[in-house]
C-alpha positions, -999 to 999 in steps of 0.1 A, spaced: -384 721 437 -406 706 409 -399 671 420 -411 678 456 -446 693 448 -476 670 451 -514 672 457 -522 686 491 -490 706 497 -493 742 508 -474 765 485 -466 802 483 -468 821 449 -435 839 445 -440 855 411 -468 868 389 -502 883 396 -509 863 427 -475 869 444 -475 863 481 -507 842 482 -507 808 500 -528 779 488 -529 741 486 -524 721 454 -555 704 440 -539 690 408 -504 686 393 -496 684 356 -459 672 356 -458 670 318 -463 708 315 -447 717 349 -479 733 362 -497 732 395 -534 741 400 -541 759 433 -573 760 453 -592 793 447 -563 809 428 -561 816 390 -597 805 383 -612 817 349 -647 815 336 -651 795 304 -681 803 282 -695 769 268 -713 767 235 -746 750 234 -742 714 221 -764 683 219 -751 670 253 -754 706 268 -783 723 251 -783 754 273 -745 760 271 -735 784 299 -704 792 320 -679 769 337 -651 779 361 -617 763 353 -584 763 369 -554 777 351 -520 762 361 -492 781 376 -456 770 366 -436 752 393 -408 779 391 -433 804 405 -441 783 436 -424 778 468 -432 750 493 -445 763 526 -429 749 558 -451 735 585 
């Protein structure tokens, strides 16, 4: 299944906290066998103030879901 997944595919989560949800893939990390899904598994990262970002703040980031927990949806 891992070889078939690519950006834009619609997949169903078959295991984990988001089981049963359907979303499209926005990014694939083949080295770590992870897929990043639109609006699923997003976390808030608190950014420290730096010279380039003096205010710091919050940033939403995607957390990858393993390929083994995804199933490609048929059209």
